[in-house]
C-alpha positions as CSV (number, residue, x, y, z in Angstrom):
1,W,0.0,0.0,0.0
2,G,2.9,2.3,0.6
3,R,4.1,2.3,-3.0
4,S,1.5,4.6,-4.3
5,Y,2.0,8.2,-5.5
6,G,-0.4,9.5,-2.8
7,V,1.6,7.9,0.0
8,L,5.0,8.7,-1.4
9,L,4.2,12.3,-2.1
10,H,2.5,12.7,1.3
11,E,5.7,11.5,3.0
12,Y,7.9,13.7,0.7
13,A,5.8,16.7,1.7
14,H,6.6,15.9,5.4
15,C,10.3,16.2,4.4
16,L,9.7,19.7,2.9
17,T,7.9,21.2,5.9
18,S,7.9,20.9,9.7
19,D,4.2,21.7,9.6
20,K,2.8,18.3,10.5
21,H,-0.6,18.4,8.7
22,G,-1.3,22.1,8.7
23,K,-1.7,24.7,5.9
24,K,1.9,24.6,4.7
25,F,2.0,20.8,4.6
26,V,-1.3,20.8,2.5
27,S,0.1,23.3,0.1
28,E,3.4,21.4,-0.3
29,F,1.5,18.1,-0.9
30,C,-0.7,19.8,-3.5
31,I,2.3,21.2,-5.4
32,L,3.9,17.8,-5.4
33,L,0.7,16.2,-6.7
34,H,0.5,18.9,-9.4
35,H,4.1,18.4,-10.6
36,L,4.9,14.8,-9.9
37,H,1.7,12.7,-10.0
38,P,1.1,11.1,-13.4
39,L,-2.5,12.5,-13.5
40,Q,-1.1,16.0,-12.8
41,P,-4.2,17.6,-11.2
42,S,-4.3,21.3,-11.9
43,L,-3.8,23.7,-9.0
44,S,-7.3,25.1,-9.6
45,E,-8.8,21.5,-9.2
46,L,-6.8,21.0,-6.1
47,A,-7.8,24.3,-4.6
48,K,-11.5,23.7,-5.4
49,S,-11.3,20.3,-3.7
50,L,-9.6,21.8,-0.7
51,N,-12.2,24.6,-0.5
52,D,-15.1,22.2,-1.0
53,N,-13.8,20.1,1.9
54,K,-13.1,23.1,4.1
55,I,-9.4,22.3,4.3
56,D,-7.0,25.3,5.0
57,F,-4.0,25.8,2.8
58,C,-1.4,28.4,2.0
59,S,-1.1,30.3,-1.3
60,F,0.3,28.0,-3.9
61,D,2.2,30.9,-5.4
62,K,4.3,31.2,-2.2
63,T,5.0,27.4,-2.2
64,I,5.8,27.2,-6.0
65,S,8.3,30.1,-5.8
66,K,10.3,28.1,-3.3
67,R,10.5,24.9,-5.4
68,K,12.0,24.3,-8.8
69,L,10.0,21.3,-9.9
70,S,9.5,20.0,-13.4
71,K,6.6,18.0,-14.7
72,R,9.1,16.1,-16.9
73,F,11.0,14.6,-13.9
74,K,9.4,11.6,-12.3
75,P,11.3,10.5,-9.2
76,F,9.4,7.2,-8.7
77,E,9.3,4.2,-11.0
78,D,6.7,1.4,-10.9
79,V,4.4,3.2,-8.4
80,S,0.7,2.7,-8.3
81,T,-1.7,5.5,-9.1
82,E,-4.6,3.7,-7.3
83,V,-6.2,5.9,-4.6
84,I,-6.0,4.4,-1.1
85,T,-9.2,5.0,0.7
86,K,-8.4,3.2,4.0
87,C,-6.1,4.9,6.5
88,I,-3.9,2.6,8.6
89,D,-2.8,4.1,12.0
């Protein structure tokens, strides 16, 4: 279950911010999804989903300006794009 884009990018977002699951973390995670996930959701789609679910996040503009990410670079090979719906604690 841990070899999926959602899980890997979630954990990678933790490496980029000390904000456990707050606004900064959510923004970093969304930027990673936008740039590195094979489905490449748009920032407007991500923002709409966050707003619809009443999840706070920081401006993507501030987050993007700190990162030099390319949609051409894919850091993970043979990773599932299946969405994991069950959380294991």
